[in-house]
Steps between C-alpha positions, in 0.01 A plus 500: 500500500133575529259282697314417184823371325594302812150329499534420133840334557364303799202386291731377221722318745198335667363388160839362395535310829150356465582393145823330616320324786241368253788353296634312808747743658506501884626807689660473846546767766716253697712225358621188687793319345619165622789529752486882509338760722175630347528791262275785618485850358816691595714195587848489351635194320790400273490318174749261341738690273485837679694630801230758585171479683145558364180609678192281452183658362277208400500171323312343215446156355467464127245266336776243434590489873816716504513719815661845462619746762431868435732737676700821495876547528783437517579618849791456742439283808452817703214599267672777302370508145749451224229526242124472554379311197205264500616149437363151464680173564407135495445376860764231467770770476430621860799385711472686831219689677585758765346480842262774607665832584363790702414694180317196358299457826402874481406477136276190550300632803 
């Protein structure tokens, strides 16, 4: 991909995000859920209804107040990718958040 095409894509993404923020969306780099460890980029978590783990990317709150978790996965607990799809879940489906691992500590330095 050329640098010009990359800049055009980044400009479209920035314009879309600004439009969404104007409509009331809030974007989160870190998400704190009651009774859970904070979700930071790279941290693994499980959701209700799945036996696999997902890796947190970011979060967002819709204009009507619904918080969503954006992530990739699913993964095994050891971090091996089963599939690497981008996913989004409601925050109330998060059941367990993994403690920091050595790889997470390295990734967040």
